[in-house]
KEKE-3310 file (N, C-alpha, C; in steps of 0.2 Angstrom, whole numbers, plus 5000, padded with zeros to 4 digits):
npx = (5585:5578:5589:5601:5596:5596:5609:5615:5612:5615:5630:5630:5625:5637:5647:5643:5644:5658:5663:5658:5665:5678:5676:5674:5685:5700:5710:5725:5741:5744:5736:5722:5712:5720:5718:5721:5717:5708:5691:5681:5689:5690:5675:5673:5681:5674:5663:5666:5671:5659:5649:5639:5632:5623:5612:5609:5597:5585:5581:5592:5603:5596:5597:5612:5614:5608:5594:5579:5575:5589:5593:5585:5591:5601:5598:5590:5601:5605:5597:5596:5608:5621:5634:5634:5641:5651:5654:5645:5632:5618:5614:5612:5621:5625:5622:5631:5644:5641:5643:5655:5661:5661:5668:5669:5673:5666:5650:5646:5649:5659:5663:5662:5672:5681:5672:5656:5652:5644:5632:5626:5611:5609:5609:5619:5634:5641:5657:5660:5669:5674:5679:5690:5697:5693:5681:5664:5651:5638:5622:5613:5598:5589:5571:5565:5553:5544:5545:5555:5569:5580:5590:5601:5608:5622:5626:5637:5654:5660:5657:5650:5642:5645:5638:5637:5636:5637:5649:5651:5653:5667:5675:5673:5669:5672:5668:5655:5644:5641:5627:5627:5636:5629:5618:5624:5627:5614:5613:5625:5621:5610:5616:5621:5609:5603:5611:5612:5606:5597:5593:5577:5569:5576:5569:5567:5574:5584:5590:5600:5612:5632:5635:5625:5610:5605:5613:5620:5609:5604:5611:5605:5593:5592:5597:5588:5578:5581:5580:5567:5563:5553:5559:5568:5576:5562:5557:5546:5540:5534:5543:5556:5566:5572:5582:5587:5599:5595:5602:5599:5585:5582:5588:5580:5568:5574:5573:5558:5554:5558:5559:5554:5550:5551:5562:5568:5581:5579:5582:5581:5570:5573:5581:5595:5599:5600:5610:5620:5618:5619:5631:5634:5623:5614:5602:5587:5576:5564:5564:5569:5558:5549:5555:5554:5539:5535:5542:5534:5520:5517:5517:5510:5497:5498:5513:5516:5518:5530:5546:5551:5564:5573:5586:5591:5597:5604:5600:5603:5592:5582:5572:5555:5551:5559:5551:5539:5542:5547:5534:5525:5532:5529:5516:5512:5518:5511:5499:5500:5507:5503:5504:5515:5527:5537:5551:5561:5576:5586:5603:5617:5632:5649:5666:5671:5661:5661:5653:5641:5626:5612:5596:5588:5574:5564:5563:5563:5549:5543:5546:5539:5524:5523:5525:5515:5504:5504:5503:5493:5490:5501:5513:5521:5537:5549:5565:5573:5587:5601:5612:5624:5634:5644:5648:5638:5626:5614:5624:5635:5643:5659:5674:5692:5702:5715:5715:5708:5716:5727:5719:5717:5728:5734:5724)
npy = (5323:5328:5321:5328:5342:5340:5336:5349:5357:5350:5355:5369:5369:5363:5373:5385:5379:5378:5391:5394:5387:5392:5404:5398:5391:5394:5409:5409:5415:5433:5433:5439:5453:5470:5484:5494:5497:5507:5512:5509:5497:5487:5485:5476:5467:5460:5457:5447:5437:5431:5419:5405:5396:5393:5403:5396:5391:5381:5369:5369:5364:5353:5345:5345:5337:5327:5322:5328:5324:5322:5336:5340:5337:5342:5356:5353:5352:5365:5371:5370:5375:5367:5363:5355:5348:5342:5326:5324:5329:5326:5326:5317:5303:5302:5315:5323:5316:5321:5335:5335:5331:5341:5349:5357:5362:5367:5372:5382:5399:5405:5407:5406:5417:5413:5412:5416:5433:5435:5447:5453:5451:5442:5445:5441:5443:5439:5436:5435:5426:5430:5421:5428:5432:5445:5452:5453:5457:5450:5451:5443:5443:5440:5439:5447:5443:5435:5420:5421:5427:5439:5442:5454:5458:5460:5470:5475:5476:5486:5503:5516:5528:5538:5540:5552:5546:5532:5520:5510:5518:5523:5514:5516:5511:5495:5483:5475:5464:5448:5439:5426:5426:5436:5426:5417:5423:5419:5407:5402:5409:5403:5389:5394:5400:5386:5380:5386:5385:5392:5402:5408:5402:5406:5418:5431:5444:5456:5469:5477:5480:5479:5490:5498:5493:5498:5503:5490:5485:5476:5462:5462:5459:5448:5438:5440:5434:5419:5418:5417:5408:5394:5380:5381:5392:5396:5409:5421:5435:5445:5444:5448:5463:5476:5488:5505:5521:5529:5534:5538:5543:5533:5522:5517:5514:5505:5494:5491:5478:5469:5455:5457:5467:5487:5499:5515:5524:5539:5548:5561:5573:5587:5595:5602:5597:5585:5582:5585:5575:5563:5564:5560:5564:5568:5572:5580:5577:5577:5574:5561:5555:5554:5546:5534:5535:5530:5518:5510:5511:5502:5489:5475:5477:5470:5472:5485:5489:5498:5503:5519:5524:5533:5540:5547:5560:5567:5585:5588:5579:5578:5587:5590:5599:5595:5582:5584:5590:5579:5570:5577:5577:5563:5561:5560:5547:5540:5540:5533:5519:5503:5502:5512:5511:5521:5521:5523:5526:5527:5536:5524:5523:5528:5527:5536:5548:5552:5563:5564:5558:5549:5554:5559:5551:5559:5567:5558:5551:5563:5565:5555:5558:5570:5566:5557:5565:5575:5566:5555:5542:5534:5520:5523:5519:5515:5510:5495:5498:5486:5473:5481:5480:5471:5478:5478:5483:5494:5505:5502:5492:5488:5484:5486:5493:5489:5478:5470:5471:5463:5452:5448:5447:5435:5426)
npz = (5294:5306:5313:5311:5315:5329:5331:5328:5337:5349:5347:5350:5362:5367:5363:5371:5383:5383:5384:5395:5402:5402:5408:5423:5425:5435:5433:5426:5436:5432:5421:5423:5420:5421:5435:5431:5419:5407:5410:5399:5392:5403:5405:5391:5392:5403:5398:5387:5394:5396:5404:5403:5410:5423:5416:5404:5394:5398:5389:5380:5390:5393:5381:5380:5391:5387:5392:5399:5412:5416:5417:5426:5437:5438:5441:5452:5460:5461:5466:5479:5484:5479:5471:5455:5449:5461:5468:5479:5476:5469:5458:5441:5437:5424:5418:5425:5419:5406:5407:5410:5400:5392:5396:5409:5424:5434:5437:5444:5443:5454:5471:5489:5498:5511:5528:5530:5537:5552:5558:5574:5575:5565:5552:5539:5531:5514:5505:5490:5479:5463:5446:5441:5450:5457:5468:5475:5488:5495:5504:5517:5524:5538:5543:5556:5561:5555:5543:5533:5521:5516:5502:5497:5484:5473:5458:5450:5450:5462:5460:5450:5452:5462:5476:5489:5502:5502:5505:5495:5483:5482:5478:5463:5449:5444:5435:5426:5431:5425:5418:5426:5435:5445:5446:5453:5465:5472:5473:5480:5490:5494:5499:5512:5518:5520:5525:5539:5554:5559:5550:5542:5527:5511:5501:5496:5486:5483:5470:5479:5482:5481:5467:5451:5447:5434:5427:5423:5416:5406:5408:5422:5420:5412:5421:5432:5424:5426:5438:5439:5432:5430:5427:5435:5447:5450:5457:5464:5453:5461:5472:5470:5469:5458:5459:5457:5454:5445:5433:5420:5410:5401:5405:5415:5406:5400:5410:5411:5407:5414:5425:5440:5453:5453:5459:5464:5470:5474:5485:5486:5481:5477:5464:5467:5480:5478:5468:5476:5485:5476:5465:5452:5445:5430:5424:5429:5441:5437:5425:5425:5432:5422:5415:5422:5424:5411:5410:5421:5414:5404:5410:5419:5429:5443:5442:5444:5456:5465:5473:5481:5488:5501:5507:5523:5530:5545:5548:5532:5522:5530:5535:5539:5526:5517:5516:5511:5499:5492:5495:5487:5475:5471:5469:5454:5451:5457:5452:5440:5445:5453:5467:5479:5488:5499:5504:5518:5523:5536:5538:5537:5548:5541:5536:5528:5530:5540:5548:5542:5550:5559:5557:5571:5582:5583:5572:5561:5564:5561:5548:5541:5544:5538:5524:5523:5525:5516:5504:5505:5498:5499:5506:5518:5525:5538:5538:5546:5555:5550:5552:5553:5562:5555:5546:5536:5533:5523:5511:5516:5510:5506:5496:5498:5483:5485:5488:5480:5468:5473:5475:5461:5457:5462:5456)
capx = (5584:5577:5596:5605:5595:5600:5618:5616:5609:5620:5636:5630:5626:5644:5650:5641:5648:5665:5663:5657:5672:5684:5676:5673:5691:5703:5714:5734:5743:5744:5730:5716:5713:5722:5713:5723:5715:5702:5685:5676:5691:5686:5668:5672:5685:5671:5657:5669:5672:5653:5648:5632:5630:5617:5609:5608:5592:5585:5581:5599:5605:5593:5600:5618:5616:5606:5587:5574:5578:5597:5593:5581:5592:5607:5594:5588:5605:5606:5592:5600:5615:5626:5638:5631:5648:5652:5653:5641:5628:5612:5615:5613:5629:5626:5621:5639:5649:5640:5644:5663:5665:5658:5674:5668:5675:5664:5643:5645:5655:5660:5664:5662:5678:5680:5666:5652:5652:5638:5630:5622:5606:5607:5612:5626:5638:5647:5662:5659:5674:5673:5683:5695:5699:5688:5673:5659:5648:5631:5620:5608:5594:5582:5565:5564:5547:5542:5548:5558:5576:5581:5594:5603:5611:5626:5626:5642:5660:5661:5649:5653:5637:5647:5633:5642:5633:5638:5654:5653:5656:5672:5678:5673:5666:5678:5667:5649:5644:5639:5621:5629:5640:5622:5612:5630:5627:5609:5615:5628:5617:5604:5619:5622:5604:5602:5617:5611:5599:5591:5590:5573:5571:5578:5562:5565:5580:5585:5596:5602:5621:5636:5632:5617:5605:5602:5619:5620:5602:5604:5614:5603:5586:5595:5598:5580:5573:5583:5579:5559:5560:5550:5564:5576:5575:5556:5556:5541:5541:5535:5549:5562:5567:5577:5583:5592:5597:5591:5608:5595:5576:5581:5588:5569:5563:5576:5571:5551:5551:5562:5554:5553:5547:5557:5564:5571:5585:5579:5586:5579:5566:5575:5588:5601:5601:5599:5615:5626:5619:5622:5635:5634:5617:5615:5596:5583:5570:5556:5567:5570:5551:5546:5557:5551:5531:5535:5545:5529:5514:5515:5518:5505:5495:5502:5519:5518:5522:5536:5547:5555:5569:5577:5591:5589:5601:5603:5603:5604:5586:5577:5567:5546:5549:5560:5548:5535:5544:5547:5528:5524:5533:5529:5511:5512:5520:5507:5492:5502:5508:5497:5506:5520:5530:5541:5556:5564:5584:5591:5610:5621:5639:5654:5672:5672:5658:5659:5648:5634:5623:5607:5592:5584:5568:5557:5562:5560:5542:5539:5545:5534:5520:5524:5523:5508:5499:5504:5502:5491:5490:5509:5513:5528:5541:5557:5570:5577:5593:5602:5618:5628:5641:5649:5649:5632:5621:5614:5627:5643:5648:5666:5680:5697:5704:5722:5711:5703:5722:5731:5717:5717:5736:5734:5720)
capy = (5330:5329:5320:5334:5348:5338:5337:5356:5358:5348:5358:5374:5369:5364:5379:5388:5379:5380:5398:5396:5384:5398:5408:5393:5387:5399:5409:5408:5422:5438:5434:5444:5462:5474:5486:5502:5498:5509:5509:5503:5492:5481:5482:5474:5461:5455:5455:5444:5431:5430:5413:5404:5389:5396:5406:5392:5390:5376:5366:5368:5361:5347:5344:5343:5331:5318:5322:5333:5321:5323:5343:5342:5335:5348:5361:5352:5353:5372:5376:5368:5377:5362:5363:5349:5343:5339:5320:5324:5332:5323:5325:5310:5301:5304:5323:5324:5314:5325:5341:5335:5330:5348:5353:5360:5358:5370:5375:5388:5403:5408:5404:5410:5417:5415:5411:5423:5435:5435:5452:5450:5451:5437:5447:5438:5445:5434:5440:5431:5428:5428:5419:5433:5435:5451:5448:5457:5456:5451:5452:5439:5447:5435:5443:5447:5439:5431:5414:5424:5429:5441:5442:5458:5455:5465:5468:5476:5476:5493:5508:5525:5534:5542:5542:5552:5542:5524:5515:5507:5523:5523:5507:5517:5505:5490:5481:5473:5455:5444:5435:5420:5429:5438:5421:5413:5424:5417:5399:5401:5411:5397:5386:5397:5398:5380:5375:5389:5381:5398:5407:5406:5400:5411:5421:5437:5445:5463:5472:5483:5479:5483:5493:5501:5488:5503:5503:5485:5483:5469:5457:5460:5457:5439:5435:5439:5429:5414:5417:5416:5402:5389:5376:5383:5394:5396:5414:5425:5440:5450:5444:5451:5472:5479:5494:5508:5527:5531:5536:5541:5541:5528:5515:5516:5511:5497:5488:5490:5471:5466:5451:5460:5475:5492:5502:5522:5527:5545:5552:5567:5576:5593:5593:5605:5592:5578:5582:5584:5566:5558:5567:5559:5566:5573:5574:5583:5572:5578:5568:5555:5551:5553:5538:5530:5532:5526:5510:5506:5510:5495:5483:5472:5480:5468:5473:5492:5491:5502:5506:5524:5524:5539:5539:5551:5563:5571:5591:5587:5579:5575:5591:5590:5603:5589:5577:5589:5590:5571:5568:5581:5574:5556:5559:5559:5541:5536:5540:5528:5514:5502:5503:5514:5511:5525:5517:5529:5523:5532:5534:5521:5526:5524:5531:5542:5551:5551:5569:5560:5555:5546:5559:5557:5546:5563:5569:5553:5552:5570:5564:5550:5561:5575:5562:5555:5571:5579:5560:5548:5536:5529:5517:5524:5512:5516:5504:5494:5495:5477:5470:5487:5480:5468:5483:5474:5489:5499:5510:5500:5486:5489:5481:5489:5494:5484:5469:5468:5470:5457:5445:5448:5446:5429:5422)
capz = (5296:5314:5318:5311:5321:5337:5331:5328:5345:5354:5345:5350:5368:5369:5362:5376:5390:5383:5384:5402:5405:5402:5416:5428:5428:5438:5427:5428:5436:5429:5416:5424:5418:5428:5438:5427:5412:5406:5411:5394:5392:5408:5403:5387:5394:5407:5393:5382:5398:5399:5404:5402:5412:5425:5412:5398:5393:5401:5384:5379:5395:5392:5375:5381:5395:5387:5395:5404:5420:5420:5417:5431:5443:5438:5446:5459:5465:5460:5470:5486:5484:5478:5464:5450:5448:5465:5469:5485:5474:5469:5449:5439:5436:5415:5419:5428:5414:5401:5409:5412:5394:5389:5399:5414:5430:5440:5435:5448:5441:5459:5476:5494:5502:5519:5532:5530:5543:5554:5563:5581:5572:5561:5545:5536:5524:5510:5501:5485:5476:5455:5443:5437:5457:5459:5471:5478:5495:5496:5511:5519:5530:5539:5545:5563:5565:5548:5540:5527:5524:5508:5498:5494:5479:5468:5450:5448:5456:5464:5458:5448:5455:5468:5482:5495:5509:5502:5505:5489:5478:5486:5474:5457:5443:5439:5429:5426:5434:5422:5422:5430:5442:5449:5451:5457:5472:5475:5474:5486:5498:5496:5502:5518:5522:5521:5534:5545:5561:5563:5545:5538:5521:5507:5499:5491:5482:5480:5468:5483:5485:5477:5458:5450:5442:5429:5422:5420:5415:5401:5413:5428:5416:5411:5427:5435:5422:5427:5444:5439:5427:5432:5427:5438:5453:5453:5462:5461:5451:5466:5476:5467:5468:5454:5462:5453:5457:5439:5430:5414:5410:5397:5411:5417:5401:5398:5415:5410:5405:5418:5429:5445:5455:5452:5464:5463:5474:5473:5490:5487:5476:5475:5461:5469:5485:5475:5465:5481:5487:5470:5460:5445:5442:5424:5421:5433:5445:5433:5418:5427:5434:5415:5411:5427:5421:5403:5412:5425:5412:5399:5415:5419:5435:5447:5441:5442:5462:5465:5479:5481:5494:5502:5514:5526:5533:5549:5545:5526:5519:5534:5537:5534:5521:5511:5515:5507:5493:5491:5494:5479:5469:5470:5466:5447:5449:5461:5448:5435:5449:5456:5473:5479:5494:5502:5511:5522:5525:5540:5534:5541:5548:5535:5540:5523:5530:5549:5548:5543:5555:5557:5560:5578:5581:5581:5564:5556:5563:5558:5540:5540:5544:5534:5518:5523:5525:5506:5498:5509:5495:5497:5511:5520:5530:5542:5536:5551:5554:5550:5552:5554:5566:5552:5539:5532:5533:5517:5511:5520:5506:5502:5495:5494:5476:5485:5490:5471:5464:5476:5473:5454:5454:5463:5452)
cpx = (5583:5584:5601:5604:5597:5607:5618:5616:5614:5627:5635:5630:5632:5648:5650:5644:5655:5666:5663:5663:5678:5682:5675:5680:5696:5708:5721:5735:5744:5740:5726:5718:5716:5717:5714:5719:5706:5694:5681:5682:5691:5680:5668:5677:5680:5665:5660:5670:5664:5652:5641:5631:5621:5610:5606:5601:5591:5585:5587:5602:5601:5596:5608:5620:5612:5598:5585:5577:5584:5597:5590:5585:5599:5603:5592:5594:5608:5602:5593:5607:5621:5628:5636:5637:5651:5650:5646:5635:5624:5612:5617:5620:5630:5625:5627:5643:5647:5643:5653:5664:5664:5665:5673:5670:5671:5656:5642:5651:5658:5660:5664:5669:5677:5674:5663:5653:5645:5637:5625:5615:5604:5609:5620:5628:5642:5650:5661:5663:5674:5680:5692:5700:5697:5684:5669:5654:5641:5629:5612:5604:5588:5578:5565:5559:5545:5547:5551:5564:5576:5587:5598:5610:5617:5625:5632:5649:5662:5654:5653:5647:5638:5641:5636:5641:5635:5646:5656:5656:5664:5677:5680:5670:5672:5675:5660:5648:5641:5632:5623:5632:5635:5619:5618:5627:5621:5611:5618:5626:5612:5608:5619:5615:5602:5606:5616:5606:5597:5589:5584:5575:5572:5571:5561:5573:5579:5589:5598:5610:5626:5633:5624:5615:5604:5606:5620:5613:5601:5606:5608:5596:5587:5594:5592:5575:5575:5581:5570:5558:5558:5553:5568:5575:5569:5552:5550:5543:5542:5539:5553:5562:5573:5577:5589:5593:5594:5597:5604:5589:5577:5584:5583:5567:5565:5573:5563:5550:5556:5558:5556:5551:5552:5556:5569:5575:5585:5582:5585:5576:5569:5584:5594:5603:5604:5607:5621:5626:5622:5625:5636:5629:5618:5608:5593:5579:5566:5558:5566:5563:5548:5547:5554:5543:5532:5538:5538:5521:5512:5514:5512:5502:5499:5508:5522:5517:5527:5537:5553:5559:5573:5582:5592:5596:5602:5606:5603:5598:5582:5571:5561:5547:5551:5556:5541:5536:5544:5540:5524:5524:5532:5520:5509:5513:5515:5500:5494:5502:5503:5498:5513:5521:5537:5545:5562:5571:5587:5600:5613:5629:5643:5660:5672:5668:5656:5654:5641:5631:5615:5602:5588:5577:5561:5557:5561:5552:5540:5540:5541:5527:5519:5521:5517:5502:5499:5502:5499:5491:5497:5507:5520:5530:5547:5561:5573:5584:5597:5609:5625:5635:5647:5649:5643:5627:5621:5619:5635:5647:5654:5670:5686:5700:5711:5720:5709:5711:5726:5726:5718:5725:5737:5732:5723)
cpy = (5332:5328:5326:5340:5346:5337:5344:5358:5358:5354:5366:5375:5369:5368:5384:5387:5377:5385:5398:5393:5387:5403:5404:5391:5395:5402:5410:5417:5426:5437:5439:5451:5465:5479:5494:5503:5502:5506:5506:5497:5485:5479:5475:5467:5457:5453:5448:5437:5429:5422:5411:5396:5391:5399:5403:5390:5383:5368:5364:5363:5354:5341:5342:5337:5327:5318:5326:5330:5323:5332:5345:5343:5338:5353:5360:5353:5361:5374:5374:5372:5373:5363:5357:5344:5340:5331:5319:5325:5326:5323:5318:5308:5303:5312:5324:5323:5317:5332:5340:5334:5336:5351:5357:5358:5362:5373:5382:5394:5406:5405:5409:5408:5417:5412:5417:5425:5438:5440:5450:5447:5443:5439:5444:5442:5441:5438:5434:5432:5425:5423:5420:5435:5443:5449:5455:5454:5457:5449:5446:5442:5443:5442:5443:5442:5434:5425:5417:5426:5432:5442:5449:5457:5461:5462:5470:5474:5483:5496:5514:5529:5539:5544:5546:5549:5534:5522:5513:5511:5524:5519:5512:5510:5500:5488:5478:5467:5453:5441:5430:5423:5434:5432:5417:5415:5421:5410:5400:5405:5406:5391:5388:5397:5391:5377:5379:5384:5386:5402:5405:5406:5408:5413:5428:5440:5454:5466:5477:5483:5482:5485:5495:5497:5493:5504:5496:5481:5474:5463:5456:5456:5449:5436:5436:5435:5422:5412:5415:5410:5396:5382:5376:5386:5397:5403:5417:5431:5445:5450:5447:5458:5472:5486:5499:5516:5532:5535:5541:5538:5534:5519:5513:5512:5505:5492:5488:5485:5467:5460:5452:5465:5479:5495:5510:5524:5534:5550:5558:5570:5584:5593:5597:5600:5586:5578:5583:5577:5562:5562:5566:5561:5569:5575:5575:5576:5571:5572:5561:5551:5551:5547:5533:5526:5528:5520:5506:5505:5505:5489:5480:5476:5478:5470:5480:5494:5493:5503:5513:5525:5531:5538:5546:5554:5568:5580:5593:5586:5576:5580:5591:5594:5598:5583:5577:5589:5584:5570:5572:5578:5567:5555:5557:5550:5537:5535:5534:5520:5511:5503:5506:5514:5517:5521:5523:5525:5529:5531:5528:5523:5522:5528:5536:5547:5552:5558:5566:5556:5553:5552:5556:5555:5552:5565:5563:5551:5558:5568:5562:5554:5566:5570:5560:5560:5575:5571:5555:5542:5532:5525:5519:5520:5515:5509:5503:5494:5488:5477:5478:5486:5476:5472:5479:5477:5491:5503:5508:5494:5490:5484:5485:5488:5490:5477:5466:5466:5463:5452:5444:5444:5439:5424:5418)
cpz = (5306:5318:5316:5316:5328:5336:5333:5334:5349:5354:5348:5358:5371:5367:5368:5381:5389:5386:5392:5405:5406:5408:5422:5432:5430:5433:5429:5431:5431:5422:5418:5422:5424:5428:5434:5421:5412:5406:5406:5393:5398:5407:5398:5388:5399:5401:5388:5386:5398:5399:5404:5405:5417:5422:5406:5399:5394:5394:5380:5384:5393:5385:5377:5385:5394:5388:5398:5411:5421:5420:5423:5437:5445:5444:5452:5465:5467:5465:5478:5488:5483:5470:5461:5450:5454:5467:5474:5482:5470:5460:5448:5437:5426:5416:5421:5423:5410:5401:5409:5405:5391:5392:5405:5420:5439:5434:5439:5446:5448:5465:5482:5497:5507:5521:5530:5537:5547:5560:5570:5578:5568:5553:5545:5529:5520:5506:5497:5479:5468:5452:5441:5445:5461:5465:5474:5486:5493:5503:5513:5524:5533:5543:5553:5566:5562:5547:5534:5528:5516:5508:5497:5489:5474:5462:5448:5454:5456:5460:5455:5448:5460:5475:5488:5502:5510:5501:5497:5483:5478:5480:5466:5453:5442:5434:5431:5429:5428:5423:5426:5437:5446:5452:5454:5464:5476:5476:5479:5493:5500:5500:5509:5521:5525:5528:5539:5550:5561:5557:5544:5533:5516:5503:5494:5491:5482:5478:5472:5485:5482:5467:5459:5445:5435:5424:5419:5418:5410:5404:5418:5425:5416:5418:5433:5430:5424:5435:5445:5434:5432:5432:5431:5445:5456:5460:5458:5458:5458:5471:5475:5465:5465:5457:5457:5456:5452:5435:5423:5413:5404:5401:5416:5413:5400:5403:5414:5409:5409:5423:5437:5447:5453:5460:5462:5470:5474:5478:5492:5481:5474:5470:5462:5474:5482:5471:5470:5484:5480:5465:5452:5442:5436:5422:5429:5435:5441:5426:5420:5429:5427:5411:5416:5424:5415:5406:5414:5420:5408:5404:5417:5427:5440:5450:5441:5450:5461:5473:5478:5488:5493:5506:5515:5531:5539:5548:5538:5522:5524:5536:5534:5528:5515:5510:5512:5500:5488:5490:5486:5473:5467:5468:5458:5447:5453:5457:5442:5440:5452:5464:5475:5486:5495:5506:5513:5524:5529:5538:5540:5541:5542:5538:5535:5526:5538:5552:5547:5546:5555:5560:5568:5576:5579:5574:5561:5557:5560:5550:5537:5539:5539:5525:5518:5522:5518:5503:5502:5505:5496:5504:5513:5526:5530:5541:5543:5551:5555:5548:5551:5558:5562:5546:5534:5530:5525:5517:5515:5516:5504:5502:5493:5488:5479:5485:5483:5468:5466:5474:5466:5452:5457:5459:5448)
residu = (ALA:HIS:THR:LEU:THR:SER:ILE:MET:LYS:THR:LEU:CYS:ALA:LEU:LEU:VAL:LEU:ALA:ALA:ALA:HIS:ALA:LEU:SER:THR:VAL:ALA:PRO:ALA:GLY:LYS:ALA:PRO:PRO:LEU:LYS:LEU:ALA:LEU:GLY:GLN:ARG:LEU:GLN:LEU:ALA:GLU:ASN:ARG:ALA:SER:ALA:THR:LEU:SER:LEU:PRO:PHE:ASP:ASP:LEU:THR:THR:LEU:VAL:GLY:GLY:ALA:GLY:ARG:ALA:LYS:SER:VAL:TRP:ASP:ALA:LEU:ARG:ARG:GLY:VAL:GLU:PRO:LEU:ASP:GLU:ALA:ALA:GLU:THR:THR:ILE:GLY:ALA:ARG:ARG:ALA:LEU:MET:ALA:ALA:GLY:LEU:THR:ASN:PHE:ILE:PRO:ALA:ALA:LEU:ASP:ASP:ALA:PRO:ALA:ILE:ALA:ALA:ASP:GLY:THR:THR:LYS:MET:LEU:VAL:ARG:LEU:ALA:ASP:GLY:LEU:ALA:VAL:GLU:ALA:VAL:LEU:ILE:PRO:HIS:ASN:HIS:LEU:PRO:ARG:THR:THR:LEU:CYS:ILE:SER:SER:GLN:VAL:GLY:CYS:ASP:ARG:GLY:CYS:THR:PHE:CYS:ALA:THR:ALA:ARG:MET:GLY:LEU:VAL:ARG:ASN:LEU:THR:PRO:ASP:GLU:ILE:VAL:ALA:GLN:PHE:VAL:LEU:ALA:ALA:ARG:VAL:ALA:ALA:GLU:SER:PRO:THR:MET:PRO:PRO:LEU:THR:ASN:ILE:VAL:PHE:MET:GLY:MET:GLY:ASP:ALA:GLY:ILE:ASN:ALA:ALA:ASN:VAL:LYS:VAL:ALA:ALA:THR:THR:LEU:VAL:ASP:ARG:GLU:LYS:PHE:ARG:MET:ALA:ARG:SER:LYS:ILE:THR:ILE:SER:THR:VAL:GLY:PRO:SER:PRO:ASP:CYS:PHE:ARG:GLU:LEU:SER:ASP:ALA:ASP:GLY:MET:LEU:ALA:TRP:SER:VAL:HIS:SER:ALA:ASP:ASP:GLU:LEU:ARG:ARG:LYS:LEU:VAL:PRO:SER:SER:LYS:TYR:THR:VAL:ALA:GLU:LEU:ARG:GLU:GLY:LEU:ILE:ASP:ALA:LEU:ALA:PRO:ARG:PRO:ALA:ARG:GLN:ARG:THR:LEU:MET:LEU:ALA:ALA:THR:LEU:ILE:GLU:GLY:VAL:ASN:ASP:ALA:PRO:ALA:ASP:ALA:LYS:ILE:LEU:ALA:GLU:PHE:VAL:GLY:PRO:ILE:VAL:ASP:VAL:ALA:GLN:LYS:VAL:ASN:VAL:ASP:LEU:ILE:PRO:VAL:ASN:PRO:THR:ASP:HIS:GLN:PRO:ASP:PHE:ARG:ARG:PRO:SER:ASP:GLU:ALA:LEU:THR:ALA:PHE:VAL:ALA:ALA:VAL:LYS:GLU:VAL:GLU:PRO:ARG:VAL:HIS:VAL:ALA:LEU:ARG:VAL:GLN:ARG:GLY:ASP:ASP:GLU:ALA:ALA:ALA:CYS:GLY:GLN:LEU:LEU:ILE:SER:ARG:ARG:GLU:LEU:ARG:GLU:ALA:GLN:ALA:GLY:ALA)
# end
């Protein structure tokens, strides 16, 4: 019976790895799903191609490669950003042979496309090419003074939230990323950080790149669990921040058990103004706040820390009156959360909204003071502009639809 169980577990692992192989191998020309497919069809095709190498449970990998030592050698390579199947990797010969016997040619279902773009302040933007020819951008942000680097990671190809100040909104939503495609960005970023002579270690992750984590909550949660797994990447939950614009109250509730801190990109607590900034808004901010509180309440105290983000635009939502509305709105959240950080993001320039300008320093200072006056329990921080000279700053990530089509045609 024990032998039969072992055989069945091995067969299951082989089937999972075979599915992963379908994604890790570059598709023949013309086989990738065209962008003209309906949104639902594209999302379903992506789900059907879902791989499970990086998110494969460690025990299943152990069964597949024939021992925990071999499985650990695979993850030792991945933590360094190295493809386990590369001859130069420190993966054991037995593990490599077992993976190849399962039909794998790549364990990491993505690759860097060209050299990363490095801004003057060290911020580094990566173009990550997926197996179907599509791509996303991810950004490494080294801290100015502390020995740490944050990775801004994408959860979707494109985005359908339509935020008027964000370049990614111009792409629309092409498809969700699979858990492995999300985690692959971290693996590739770890390699870039390790090869840089000046970049501090990669220590933090924020789901604030392309897409909305709330729309792709199921896959984001699997990715986050993979990142905190002690047999895999060993990230601390407190070092992972999962951000959403809040498409619905239930999106917050679905993220309640996610392995990481939550963040809400609220942008304005005034419903009329928020609908102008986030045209996809279907719920009032009060309804969304209720969903967020429901998500925070059952979490352990140390995981109830929340980031509340607002992009500030001169003459649009940067007045002291806007700050007071925001501060009054956040009060009930502070009652539940362990800690609330209000993250104020001066808008970054984009070609499609040239009239959106960064507020003056005086306006930003007054905004911070107004929030603190009304709700002194929150911590308020002004986001430092990083990477804007390489279009790597918040709201600047964009891949043209023409480029996506051409890449898919050549995949």
